[in-house]
Backbone as JSON, one array per atom type, in Angstrom:
{
  "sequence": "MENAPILTVSGSESGKVDLAPSLFAAPVNEALIHQAVVRQLAGHRLGNADTLTRGQVRGGGKKPWRQKGTGRARQGTRSAPQWKGGGVVFGPHPRGYEQRMPAKMRRAALQGVLSGKADDGALRFVEGFGLDTMGTKAFAERLVAWKAEGKVLVVLAARDPVVERSCRNLREVRVLLADSLNVVDLLEADTIVFTADALARAQEVYG",
  "N": [[25.13, -6.01, -1.79], [25.7, -8.25, -4.25], [25.14, -10.56, -5.22], [22.86, -13.25, -4.4], [21.79, -16.31, -2.71], [19.75, -18.76, -4.52], [16.9, -20.42, -3.9], [15.87, -23.98, -3.59], [12.67, -26.1, -3.59], [12.83, -27.31, -1.48], [14.4, -25.81, 0.23], [17.1, -25.77, -0.11], [20.24, -24.43, -1.24], [20.56, -23.88, -4.61], [22.11, -22.48, -6.03], [23.43, -19.31, -7.3], [22.28, -15.9, -7.65], [22.44, -13.1, -9.7], [22.17, -9.75, -8.64], [20.86, -6.66, -9.01], [22.66, -3.66, -8.46], [21.7, -1.16, -8.6], [18.94, -1.66, -7.56], [18.96, -3.3, -5.31], [21.01, -2.36, -4.08], [20.94, 0.34, -3.37], [20.75, 4.01, -2.29], [19.05, 4.4, 0.9], [16.69, 6.59, 1.34], [15.11, 8.07, 3.68], [13.09, 10.03, 3.83], [12.19, 10.48, 1.28], [11.08, 8.02, 0.9], [8.89, 8.14, 2.93], [7.49, 10.26, 1.96], [6.53, 8.98, -0.6], [4.92, 6.96, 0.47], [3.21, 8.48, 1.84], [1.95, 9.64, -0.45], [0.75, 7.21, -1.98], [-1.15, 6.18, 0.23], [-2.85, 8.45, 0.2], [-4.01, 8.3, -2.13], [-5.75, 6.42, -1.91], [-7.79, 7.23, -0.63], [-11.24, 7.83, -0.39], [-12.52, 10.51, -0.78], [-15.15, 11.53, -0.46], [-16.42, 12.76, 1.72], [-18.97, 14.76, 2.85], [-20.74, 17.96, 3.68], [-23.62, 20.18, 4.66], [-23.92, 23.67, 3.72], [-24.96, 26.56, 5.06], [-26.5, 27.58, 3.43], [-27.5, 25.49, 2.0], [-29.07, 24.07, 3.69], [-32.25, 22.62, 4.77], [-35.2, 24.39, 4.87], [-35.27, 27.27, 7.23], [-36.19, 29.7, 6.3], [-37.79, 31.4, 7.51], [-37.63, 34.24, 9.93], [-36.64, 33.54, 13.23], [-37.74, 34.73, 15.56], [-38.81, 38.17, 16.63], [-36.78, 40.93, 16.04], [-36.09, 42.73, 17.94], [-36.71, 43.46, 21.57], [-37.23, 40.98, 22.8], [-35.44, 39.95, 24.74], [-33.75, 38.18, 23.99], [-30.89, 36.75, 22.21], [-30.29, 38.41, 18.65], [-31.72, 36.55, 16.12], [-31.52, 35.64, 12.67], [-32.05, 33.22, 11.01], [-32.89, 29.86, 10.99], [-31.09, 28.07, 10.01], [-28.64, 28.84, 10.43], [-24.99, 28.12, 11.46], [-24.82, 28.04, 14.25], [-27.19, 26.94, 15.25], [-28.88, 23.83, 16.15], [-29.13, 21.14, 13.84], [-28.41, 23.2, 11.71], [-26.33, 24.86, 9.36], [-22.93, 23.67, 8.31], [-19.95, 25.23, 8.89], [-17.0, 25.65, 6.97], [-16.93, 22.86, 6.52], [-16.27, 19.47, 5.33], [-15.89, 18.73, 1.84], [-16.81, 17.0, -1.31], [-13.54, 15.98, -2.41], [-10.54, 15.34, -4.3], [-7.67, 13.78, -3.11], [-5.5, 12.93, -4.21], [-1.81, 13.17, -4.83], [0.71, 14.52, -6.69], [3.77, 12.76, -7.83], [6.99, 12.68, -9.0], [8.15, 10.61, -11.42], [10.74, 9.36, -11.52], [11.35, 9.87, -8.5], [9.51, 8.29, -7.36], [10.47, 5.79, -8.13], [13.14, 5.83, -7.15], [12.4, 5.93, -4.38], [11.17, 3.3, -4.21], [13.21, 1.77, -4.77], [14.89, 2.01, -2.6], [13.58, 1.25, -0.62], [13.72, -1.68, -1.27], [16.19, -2.03, -1.34], [16.93, -1.51, 1.61], [15.43, -3.76, 2.64], [16.96, -5.7, 1.62], [19.42, -5.46, 2.97], [18.45, -6.0, 5.58], [18.18, -8.72, 5.29], [15.96, -9.63, 4.54], [15.07, -10.68, 2.27], [14.15, -13.36, -0.17], [15.03, -15.44, -2.63], [13.65, -17.76, -5.08], [13.64, -20.88, -6.91], [11.04, -21.84, -7.78], [7.73, -22.52, -7.06], [6.78, -25.23, -7.48], [4.31, -26.38, -7.56], [1.74, -28.26, -8.77], [-0.8, -28.77, -8.24], [-3.53, -27.03, -6.37], [-2.74, -26.39, -2.97], [-2.73, -25.6, -0.02], [-1.48, -26.3, 2.48], [0.91, -27.53, 1.38], [2.06, -25.23, 0.26], [2.59, -23.71, 2.59], [4.6, -25.39, 3.73], [6.62, -25.0, 2.08], [7.21, -22.1, 2.45], [8.09, -22.51, 5.29], [10.34, -23.85, 4.84], [11.91, -22.01, 3.59], [12.4, -20.33, 5.35], [10.69, -18.22, 5.64], [9.24, -15.91, 7.29], [6.73, -14.38, 9.47], [4.76, -11.67, 8.15], [4.35, -12.36, 4.83], [5.37, -11.29, 1.44], [4.88, -12.51, -1.68], [6.31, -12.29, -4.63], [5.25, -12.45, -7.89], [5.99, -13.05, -11.64], [4.16, -13.18, -13.36], [0.47, -13.81, -13.43], [-0.48, -16.54, -11.55], [-2.78, -18.91, -11.04], [-2.92, -21.24, -9.31], [-0.84, -20.91, -7.28], [-1.83, -18.32, -6.24], [-4.38, -19.34, -5.3], [-3.33, -21.15, -3.3], [-2.32, -19.8, -1.49], [-4.3, -18.18, -0.52], [-5.68, -18.66, 1.91], [-3.97, -18.2, 3.82], [-3.34, -15.94, 6.12], [-1.22, -14.32, 6.51], [0.02, -13.82, 4.25], [0.66, -12.34, 1.1], [0.06, -11.94, -2.24], [1.82, -10.55, -5.12], [2.4, -9.04, -8.33], [5.49, -8.61, -10.05], [5.39, -6.16, -11.64], [3.85, -4.66, -10.22], [4.91, -3.71, -7.88], [5.06, -1.92, -4.87], [5.6, 0.84, -2.4], [4.3, 0.73, 0.05], [3.36, -1.94, 0.33], [5.65, -3.51, 0.33], [7.1, -2.49, 2.49], [5.46, -3.42, 4.46], [5.71, -6.03, 4.49], [7.41, -8.68, 6.33], [9.02, -10.7, 5.08], [10.02, -11.09, 1.83], [9.39, -12.74, -0.98], [10.77, -13.7, -3.84], [10.42, -14.98, -6.93], [12.52, -16.48, -9.57], [11.8, -15.6, -12.14], [10.31, -13.59, -11.37], [12.19, -11.84, -10.18], [13.95, -11.16, -12.13], [12.02, -9.72, -13.99], [11.38, -7.58, -12.26], [13.78, -6.38, -11.89], [14.27, -5.55, -14.49], [12.27, -3.82, -14.89], [12.32, -1.7, -12.69], [14.9, -1.62, -12.08]],
  "CA": [[24.51, -7.4, -2.16], [25.83, -8.53, -5.74], [24.35, -11.9, -5.6], [22.25, -13.97, -3.58], [21.51, -17.75, -3.13], [18.48, -19.19, -5.07], [16.43, -21.65, -3.21], [14.61, -24.94, -4.18], [11.27, -25.86, -2.83], [12.96, -27.75, -0.13], [15.21, -24.99, 1.13], [18.5, -26.02, -0.34], [20.76, -23.7, -2.39], [20.84, -24.39, -5.94], [23.03, -21.45, -7.01], [23.5, -17.94, -7.17], [21.37, -15.12, -8.62], [22.91, -11.74, -9.75], [21.23, -8.7, -8.24], [21.1, -5.25, -9.71], [23.11, -2.72, -7.57], [20.64, -0.08, -8.59], [17.58, -2.01, -6.99], [19.21, -3.84, -4.23], [22.14, -1.62, -3.17], [20.51, 1.94, -3.66], [20.65, 4.72, -1.16], [17.9, 4.63, 1.5], [16.08, 7.89, 1.53], [13.84, 7.95, 4.48], [12.17, 11.05, 3.7], [11.61, 10.27, -0.13], [10.1, 6.86, 1.22], [7.83, 8.58, 3.6], [6.67, 11.15, 0.85], [5.92, 8.06, -1.61], [3.94, 6.26, 1.37], [1.85, 9.34, 2.23], [1.02, 9.78, -1.74], [0.02, 6.39, -2.2], [-2.07, 5.88, 0.93], [-3.63, 9.46, 0.09], [-4.53, 7.83, -3.37], [-6.62, 5.48, -1.47], [-8.89, 7.98, -0.01], [-12.48, 8.21, -1.34], [-12.76, 11.95, -0.48], [-16.57, 11.67, -0.6], [-17.15, 13.2, 2.71], [-19.8, 16.09, 2.37], [-21.58, 18.5, 4.6], [-24.37, 21.15, 4.2], [-23.75, 24.76, 4.42], [-26.28, 27.33, 5.79], [-27.38, 27.72, 2.11], [-28.0, 24.12, 1.54], [-29.97, 23.18, 4.71], [-33.59, 22.94, 4.38], [-35.74, 25.36, 6.07], [-34.63, 28.34, 7.88], [-36.47, 30.81, 5.74], [-38.52, 32.57, 8.45], [-36.75, 34.66, 11.16], [-37.06, 32.63, 14.62], [-38.33, 35.81, 16.39], [-38.49, 39.43, 16.1], [-35.34, 41.37, 16.15], [-35.91, 43.42, 19.34], [-37.73, 43.12, 22.8], [-37.74, 39.46, 23.44], [-34.25, 39.8, 25.58], [-32.74, 36.97, 23.42], [-29.99, 37.29, 21.05], [-31.06, 38.49, 17.48], [-31.53, 35.47, 15.05], [-31.95, 35.69, 11.35], [-32.55, 31.99, 10.5], [-32.57, 28.45, 11.91], [-30.07, 27.22, 9.35], [-27.25, 29.31, 10.76], [-24.43, 27.13, 12.1], [-24.99, 28.05, 15.79], [-28.21, 26.21, 15.52], [-28.95, 22.43, 16.05], [-29.55, 21.21, 12.67], [-27.93, 24.24, 10.97], [-25.17, 24.46, 8.26], [-21.52, 23.51, 8.97], [-18.96, 25.97, 8.55], [-15.88, 25.13, 6.75], [-17.01, 21.63, 6.66], [-15.61, 18.8, 4.2], [-16.78, 18.75, 0.66], [-15.93, 16.04, -2.05], [-12.19, 16.45, -3.03], [-9.36, 14.61, -4.62], [-6.59, 13.57, -2.37], [-4.14, 12.6, -4.98], [-0.48, 13.69, -4.63], [1.7, 14.04, -7.58], [5.1, 12.59, -7.21], [7.55, 12.39, -10.33], [8.31, 8.79, -11.58], [11.94, 9.02, -10.67], [11.07, 10.02, -7.21], [8.88, 6.91, -6.94], [11.32, 4.69, -8.54], [13.88, 5.9, -6.07], [12.0, 5.36, -3.22], [10.87, 1.74, -4.32], [14.66, 1.2, -4.9], [15.35, 2.39, -1.28], [12.81, 0.26, 0.33], [14.02, -2.97, -1.63], [17.6, -2.14, -0.69], [16.8, -1.59, 3.29], [15.01, -5.11, 2.91], [18.3, -6.78, 1.25], [20.36, -5.03, 4.24], [17.79, -6.44, 6.65], [18.01, -10.18, 5.12], [14.34, -10.18, 4.5], [14.56, -11.19, 0.92], [14.35, -14.7, -0.44], [14.82, -15.77, -4.01], [13.48, -19.06, -5.17], [13.57, -21.22, -8.25], [9.71, -21.63, -8.14], [6.88, -23.25, -5.97], [6.71, -26.67, -7.68], [2.79, -26.63, -7.39], [0.91, -28.54, -10.02], [-2.43, -28.48, -7.93], [-3.6, -26.06, -5.26], [-2.43, -27.09, -1.97], [-2.22, -24.59, 1.13], [-0.32, -27.1, 3.4], [2.28, -27.71, 0.7], [2.56, -23.7, -0.21], [3.08, -23.29, 3.88], [5.75, -25.95, 4.01], [7.58, -24.18, 1.41], [7.48, -21.06, 3.3], [8.83, -22.88, 6.52], [11.55, -24.28, 4.3], [12.49, -20.84, 3.0], [12.27, -19.21, 6.55], [9.96, -16.97, 5.25], [8.48, -15.42, 8.53], [5.84, -13.04, 9.64], [4.05, -11.15, 6.8], [5.12, -12.64, 3.5], [5.07, -11.04, 0.33], [5.38, -13.33, -2.77], [6.22, -11.69, -6.1], [5.34, -13.4, -9.19], [6.37, -12.65, -12.82], [2.73, -13.28, -14.06], [-0.66, -14.4, -12.64], [-0.52, -18.02, -11.27], [-3.93, -19.18, -10.21], [-2.44, -22.22, -8.46], [-0.01, -20.18, -6.46], [-2.67, -17.63, -5.72], [-5.53, -20.02, -4.8], [-2.8, -22.2, -2.48], [-1.9, -19.05, -0.02], [-5.54, -17.21, -0.07], [-6.08, -18.91, 3.25], [-2.95, -18.02, 4.63], [-3.62, -14.68, 6.43], [-0.16, -13.6, 6.87], [0.74, -13.96, 2.88], [0.01, -11.57, -0.02], [0.65, -12.05, -3.8], [1.77, -9.23, -5.77], [3.11, -8.97, -9.58], [6.48, -7.8, -10.29], [4.86, -5.06, -12.45], [2.97, -3.72, -9.26], [5.46, -3.34, -6.59], [4.5, -0.47, -4.31], [6.28, 0.94, -1.37], [3.4, 0.14, 1.25], [3.42, -3.62, 0.65], [7.14, -3.82, 0.52], [7.33, -2.03, 3.97], [4.55, -4.04, 5.58], [6.09, -7.36, 4.57], [8.63, -9.08, 6.9], [9.81, -11.17, 4.34], [9.65, -10.89, 0.63], [9.87, -13.99, -1.84], [10.83, -13.51, -5.34], [10.82, -16.12, -7.97], [13.33, -16.15, -10.31], [11.29, -14.83, -13.11], [9.94, -12.14, -10.81], [13.2, -11.07, -9.95], [14.24, -10.58, -13.5], [10.99, -8.78, -14.37], [11.53, -6.61, -11.4], [14.93, -5.5, -12.25], [14.09, -4.97, -15.79], [11.14, -2.37, -14.8], [12.75, -0.71, -11.68], [16.47, -1.47, -12.03]],
  "C": [[24.95, -7.54, -3.49], [25.31, -9.55, -5.94], [23.88, -12.61, -4.31], [22.06, -15.41, -3.77], [19.97, -17.77, -3.54], [18.07, -20.38, -4.48], [15.64, -22.84, -4.15], [13.67, -25.14, -3.09], [11.82, -26.67, -1.43], [13.98, -26.93, 0.87], [16.4, -24.92, 0.65], [18.84, -24.77, -1.26], [21.05, -24.33, -3.53], [21.85, -23.76, -6.84], [22.91, -20.11, -6.72], [22.59, -17.12, -8.04], [22.16, -13.81, -8.58], [21.98, -10.75, -9.42], [21.65, -7.4, -8.62], [21.41, -4.24, -8.61], [21.99, -1.51, -7.47], [19.42, -0.49, -7.83], [17.67, -2.53, -5.83], [20.08, -3.19, -3.46], [21.93, -0.05, -3.42], [20.43, 2.49, -2.35], [19.27, 4.81, -0.54], [17.62, 5.87, 1.87], [14.83, 8.05, 2.17], [12.77, 8.89, 4.26], [11.62, 11.02, 2.23], [10.65, 8.94, 0.16], [8.85, 7.24, 1.91], [6.84, 9.35, 2.59], [6.02, 10.11, -0.01], [4.82, 7.36, -0.7], [2.78, 7.09, 1.57], [1.02, 9.49, 0.73], [0.27, 8.6, -1.85], [-1.29, 6.08, -1.18], [-3.42, 7.33, 0.74], [-4.58, 9.05, -1.25], [-5.79, 7.1, -3.18], [-7.9, 6.12, -1.03], [-10.22, 8.1, -0.68], [-12.76, 9.66, -1.56], [-14.08, 12.21, -0.91], [-17.32, 12.49, 0.67], [-17.88, 14.65, 2.28], [-20.52, 16.67, 3.6], [-22.38, 19.49, 3.98], [-24.04, 22.51, 4.64], [-25.08, 25.34, 4.78], [-27.11, 27.4, 4.57], [-27.98, 26.58, 1.51], [-29.15, 23.32, 2.61], [-31.39, 23.41, 4.67], [-34.21, 23.7, 5.37], [-35.09, 26.59, 6.41], [-35.05, 29.75, 7.19], [-37.02, 31.93, 6.57], [-37.53, 32.98, 9.79], [-37.44, 33.98, 12.38], [-38.02, 33.39, 15.36], [-37.97, 37.09, 15.75], [-37.11, 39.85, 16.66], [-35.25, 42.04, 17.52], [-37.04, 43.14, 20.5], [-37.98, 42.0, 23.21], [-36.57, 39.35, 24.55], [-33.57, 38.66, 25.37], [-31.99, 37.6, 22.29], [-30.62, 37.32, 19.78], [-30.75, 37.15, 16.68], [-32.06, 35.84, 13.78], [-32.64, 34.43, 10.65], [-32.03, 30.77, 11.25], [-31.55, 27.5, 11.25], [-28.69, 27.8, 9.53], [-26.62, 28.16, 11.58], [-24.38, 26.9, 13.41], [-26.19, 27.35, 16.15], [-28.15, 24.79, 15.18], [-29.59, 22.19, 14.68], [-29.33, 22.27, 11.59], [-26.77, 23.81, 10.06], [-24.14, 24.19, 9.08], [-20.74, 24.69, 8.36], [-17.61, 25.57, 8.12], [-15.72, 23.48, 6.88], [-16.4, 20.82, 5.33], [-16.41, 18.86, 3.11], [-15.99, 17.51, -0.18], [-14.71, 16.63, -2.7], [-11.51, 15.31, -3.41], [-8.2, 14.48, -3.6], [-5.23, 13.24, -3.0], [-3.0, 13.62, -4.99], [0.37, 13.62, -5.79], [3.28, 13.96, -7.14], [5.92, 12.18, -8.54], [8.07, 10.83, -10.5], [9.69, 8.71, -11.2], [11.93, 9.03, -9.26], [10.64, 8.77, -6.62], [9.72, 5.86, -7.28], [12.52, 4.64, -7.38], [13.41, 5.39, -4.7], [11.59, 3.82, -3.01], [12.46, 1.1, -4.14], [15.26, 1.22, -3.48], [15.11, 1.4, -0.37], [13.6, -1.13, 0.17], [15.6, -3.11, -1.01], [17.71, -2.26, 0.99], [16.4, -3.19, 3.41], [16.32, -5.96, 2.75], [19.37, -6.64, 2.31], [19.81, -5.89, 5.34], [17.77, -8.19, 6.54], [16.58, -10.69, 5.06], [13.98, -10.54, 3.22], [14.84, -12.51, 0.62], [14.06, -14.8, -1.92], [14.74, -17.19, -4.19], [13.35, -19.54, -6.62], [11.86, -21.1, -8.71], [9.03, -22.56, -6.89], [6.63, -24.88, -6.21], [5.45, -27.41, -7.26], [2.09, -27.07, -8.56], [-0.56, -28.21, -9.55], [-2.31, -27.44, -6.65], [-3.56, -27.02, -4.15], [-1.77, -25.93, -0.74], [-1.11, -25.05, 2.0], [1.11, -27.1, 2.72], [2.95, -26.36, 0.62], [3.3, -23.45, 1.38], [4.35, -23.96, 4.28], [6.92, -25.36, 3.26], [7.98, -22.89, 2.0], [8.37, -21.29, 4.45], [10.53, -23.18, 5.87], [12.53, -23.14, 4.01], [12.94, -19.82, 4.05], [11.87, -18.17, 6.19], [8.96, -16.78, 6.4], [7.71, -14.35, 8.7], [4.84, -12.91, 8.44], [4.92, -11.37, 5.67], [4.58, -12.1, 2.56], [5.59, -11.81, -0.78], [5.16, -12.39, -4.08], [6.47, -12.67, -7.09], [5.45, -12.52, -10.44], [5.19, -12.39, -13.72], [1.79, -13.85, -13.21], [-0.45, -15.79, -12.62], [-1.59, -18.36, -10.53], [-3.64, -20.4, -9.27], [-1.76, -21.6, -7.32], [-1.18, -19.26, -5.46], [-3.74, -18.08, -4.89], [-4.73, -21.11, -3.63], [-2.7, -21.22, -1.37], [-3.03, -18.32, 0.14], [-6.02, -17.44, 1.25], [-5.17, -18.81, 4.42], [-2.98, -16.39, 5.0], [-2.46, -13.61, 6.19], [0.61, -13.41, 5.17], [0.0, -13.19, 1.94], [0.96, -11.64, -1.36], [0.75, -10.86, -4.35], [2.58, -9.59, -7.25], [4.26, -8.12, -9.49], [6.27, -6.46, -10.81], [4.11, -4.08, -11.41], [3.62, -3.5, -8.2], [5.09, -2.13, -6.21], [5.28, -0.51, -2.92], [5.55, 0.35, 0.17], [3.61, -1.27, 1.47], [4.76, -4.08, 0.87], [7.57, -3.57, 2.09], [6.72, -2.86, 4.94], [5.04, -5.5, 5.56], [7.63, -7.64, 5.44], [9.63, -9.83, 6.18], [9.24, -11.26, 2.64], [10.21, -11.9, -0.4], [9.72, -13.52, -3.27], [11.15, -14.92, -5.98], [11.83, -15.71, -8.9], [12.99, -15.26, -11.43], [10.81, -13.49, -12.58], [10.94, -11.29, -10.52], [13.66, -10.38, -11.26], [13.44, -9.71, -13.97], [11.17, -7.6, -13.6], [12.87, -5.69, -11.77], [14.95, -5.04, -13.52], [13.27, -3.62, -15.85], [11.79, -1.4, -13.91], [14.25, -0.68, -11.68], [17.1, -0.27, -12.84]]
}
């Protein structure tokens, strides 16, 4: 895909836009994309799960019963893990789940996702939204004109309060800046809508 049609607010084609082969015709390495997804989701984990060991549980200082003569198994403390309320063996403790991944690999994964979406015909390139004031209905009509179906990811070059407020009541629409593209949001989207400025910015950053 060397170029693609650019659409007006009514859905008609107004011209062509050049696409960088490095971003929209790159090899799709599924293993690399999977690694990037796992890394991103792992980074979202809080890692604050915690348990008490037998040395941290309150109490347990007294031997429950004498060593011999009771007929029961010998016990030294009620904080041992076999007791109800005792410590936990090999339980979770606060830790970080972040995974390191070289920048070149992250970029290659993102390029692969965008190239796969391009092959699937899931990309739309538009001149702009033409919204002077907030309007959810008007925004939804534009998505219909562009045949943007399912979960829609709208990519902007810069923050646009009018666009953001116009689509915040549309459950299937998510807005993202071109500087903040990531593999998870791209993969979850059925249709990705780029403004002309956002496309230029994405090709500058990731191309």
